[in-house]
C-alpha positions in Angstrom: 4.2 -3.5 -3.9 6.4 -6.7 -3.8 8.9 -8.0 -6.4 10.9 -11.2 -6.0 13.7 -13.1 -7.6 13.9 -16.9 -7.4 13.6 -17.8 -3.8 13.8 -14.2 -3.0 10.9 -11.8 -2.4 11.0 -8.1 -2.7 8.3 -6.0 -1.0 8.0 -2.5 -2.4 6.0 0.1 -0.4 4.9 3.6 -1.4 5.3 6.7 0.7 2.8 8.4 -1.6 0.6 9.4 1.4 -2.3 10.8 -0.5 -4.6 8.9 -0.6 -2.6 6.2 1.1 -2.5 8.5 4.1 0.8 7.4 5.4 1.4 5.1 8.3 -0.9 2.2 7.6 0.7 1.3 4.2 4.2 1.6 5.6 3.3 -0.6 8.6 1.7 -3.2 6.3 4.9 -3.3 4.2 7.1 -3.6 7.2 4.9 -6.4 8.7 5.1 -8.4 5.4 8.8 -7.9 5.2 9.3 -9.1 8.8 7.1 -12.1 8.3 8.5 -13.2 5.0 12.1 -12.8 6.0 11.8 -14.8 9.3 10.1 -17.9 7.9 11.7 -21.3 7.9 12.4 -20.7 4.2 12.9 -16.9 4.3 12.5 -14.6 1.4 14.8 -11.7 0.7 12.5 -8.7 0.9 13.1 -5.1 -0.1 11.0 -2.0 0.3 10.5 0.4 -2.7 9.5 4.0 -2.1 7.5 4.7 -5.2 7.3 8.4 -4.4 11.1 8.7 -4.8 10.9 6.8 -8.0 8.2 9.1 -9.4 9.6 12.3 -8.0 10.7 13.5 -11.5 7.0 13.4 -12.5 5.6 15.2 -9.5 4.2 18.4 -11.0 3.0 19.7 -7.6 6.4 19.4 -6.2 7.9 21.3 -9.2 5.5 24.1 -8.7 5.4 24.4 -4.9 8.3 22.4 -3.6 5.9 20.1 -1.7 4.9 16.6 -2.5 1.2 15.8 -2.8 1.4 13.5 0.3 3.1 16.4 2.3 0.2 18.6 1.3 -2.2 16.0 2.5 -0.5 15.5 5.8 -0.5 19.3 6.4 -4.3 19.3 5.7 -4.7 16.6 8.4 -2.7 18.6 10.9 -4.8 21.7 10.3 -8.1 19.8 10.2 -8.9 21.0 6.6 -10.2 17.6 5.6 -13.0 19.1 3.5 -10.3 19.6 0.8 -9.4 15.9 0.5 -11.9 15.2 -2.3 -10.4 17.9 -4.4 -6.9 16.6 -3.8 -8.1 13.1 -4.8 -9.4 14.5 -8.1 -6.1 16.3 -8.6 -4.1 13.2 -7.9 -6.2 10.9 -10.2 -6.0 13.5 -13.0 -2.2 13.8 -12.6 -1.8 10.0 -12.8 -4.0 9.8 -15.8 -2.0 12.5 -17.7 1.3 11.0 -16.7 0.3 7.3 -17.2 2.8 6.5 -19.9 5.7 8.2 -18.2 4.9 6.4 -14.9 4.9 3.0 -16.7 8.2 3.8 -18.4 9.9 4.7 -15.0 8.5 1.5 -13.5 9.7 -0.6 -16.4 13.2 0.9 -16.1 13.1 -0.1 -12.5 12.2 -3.7 -13.2 14.9 -3.9 -15.9 17.5 -2.9 -13.2 15.9 -5.0 -10.5 14.5 -8.2 -12.1 11.8 -9.9 -10.0 9.6 -12.9 -9.8 6.8 -11.3 -7.9 5.4 -7.8 -7.3 3.0 -7.0 -4.5 1.4 -3.6 -4.0 0.1 -2.2 -0.7 -0.8 1.2 -2.2 -3.9 2.4 -4.2 -4.0 4.6 -7.4 -0.9 3.2 -9.1 -1.9 -0.4 -9.6 -2.9 0.0 -13.2 0.5 1.5 -14.0 2.3 -1.2 -12.0 0.4 -4.0 -13.7 1.1 -2.6 -17.2 4.8 -2.1 -16.4 5.2 -5.8 -15.5 3.9 -6.9 -18.9 6.5 -8.2 -21.4 7.1 -5.6 -24.1 7.7 -6.3 -27.8 10.0 -9.2 -28.3 11.0 -9.5 -24.7 11.2 -13.1 -23.7 10.2 -14.7 -20.5 6.9 -15.1 -18.6 4.9 -12.2 -17.1 5.8 -11.3 -13.5 2.9 -12.1 -11.2 1.3 -9.0 -9.7 -0.6 -9.0 -6.4 -2.5 -6.1 -4.8 -3.0 -6.3 -1.0 -5.9 -3.9 -0.1 -5.2 -2.2 3.3 -8.7 -0.7 3.5 -12.0 -2.3 4.4 -13.3 -1.8 0.8 -12.3 -0.3 -2.6 -13.3 3.2 -3.4 -13.8 3.1 -7.2 -13.0 4.2 -9.8 -9.2 3.7 -10.1 -8.5 3.3 -6.4 -7.4 -0.2 -5.4 -8.8 -2.7 -7.9 -8.3 -2.3 -11.6 -9.3 -4.4 -14.6 -5.5 -5.0 -15.1 -5.2 -6.4 -11.5 -4.1 -10.0 -11.5 -4.4 -11.2 -7.8 -6.2 -9.5 -5.0 -5.8 -10.0 -1.3 -8.8 -8.6 0.6 -9.4 -8.3 4.3 -13.2 -8.1 4.1 -16.0 -9.9 2.2 -17.0 -6.5 0.7 -13.6 -6.0 -0.8 -13.6 -9.6 -2.1 -17.0 -9.1 -3.8 -15.8 -5.8 -5.4 -12.8 -7.7 -6.9 -15.1 -10.4 -8.2 -17.5 -7.9 -9.6 -14.8 -6.3 -11.7 -14.2 -9.6 -13.4 -11.3 -11.3 -11.6 -11.4 -15.1 -11.4 -12.4 -16.5 -8.0 -9.1 -18.3 -7.7 -7.3 -15.0 -8.1 -9.1 -13.3 -5.1 -8.0 -14.3 -1.6 -9.9 -13.1 1.5 -8.0 -12.9 4.9 -9.5 -12.5 8.3 -8.7 -8.8 8.4 -5.9 -6.3 8.0 -2.3 -7.2 8.3 -0.6 -6.5 11.7 3.0 -6.8 12.7 3.9 -10.2 14.4 4.6 -8.3 17.6 0.8 -7.7 17.9 0.3 -11.5 18.4 3.0 -11.9 21.0 1.9 -12.9 24.5 2.9 -10.3 27.0 2.7 -10.4 30.8 1.8 -7.1 32.3 0.0 -5.8 35.4 -2.9 -4.0 33.7 -4.1 -2.3 36.9 -0.7 -0.9 37.7 -0.2 0.3 34.1 -3.6 2.0 34.0 -2.8 3.8 37.3 0.5 4.9 35.9 -1.4 6.4 32.9 -3.8 8.2 35.2 -6.7 5.9 34.2 -9.3 4.2 36.4 -7.7 0.8 37.2 -10.8 -1.4 36.8 -12.5 0.3 33.8 -11.8 -1.3 30.4 -10.5 1.0 27.7 -10.6 1.0 23.9 -8.1 2.7 21.7 -9.0 4.0 18.3 -6.4 4.8 15.7 -6.5 6.6 12.4 -3.7 6.3 9.9 -2.2 9.4 8.4 1.1 11.3 9.1 -0.4 14.4 10.6 -3.5 13.2 12.5 -3.7 14.3 16.1 
């Protein structure tokens, strides 16, 4: 999620790794921070660990000493992925029950860290984030713009990435864009990119002897290879 003061951008990223699954969301946040902070007119960017902010409400941690995302990562390491649907149901139920408390914690955070923009790179909590940014009572000032950047190929409704309370959506695929429009968002509030966000280093031109590198790795020197990656702190 991102929040910014005038001329200053703040990118807040969640370590809540279920269902965000860890590495991909952190990598996206760090890529945005690096890009925004190195422009000709740089933004001041900060990362917010929403898990730490919401730790006081983590009922699973109170009962077991483990955060939900730690449980998820342990499941990945052991290959018990058949249990992920049940964890997803548990997480959604917990968020629904603690909705008001989560919104209150977020509002208190914004009160201490005023911002001109908030951008989320996490699912599940976007309804709470959007509501926390709304002016309350007689509070003056305009509403803080809220952007959700989807780091998956598509939404997984209900209450995953896109909410009716969402304001702006950045989607990496046409499928995700169509899902945002289908929920009722205006066309000028939905932006489609050419794909997922990668760190600037990915685009840097490097000079390397591929044949020598492949030999060093014990691979056939003239056979092309493809690498497949899956996010998640715990996948082998």
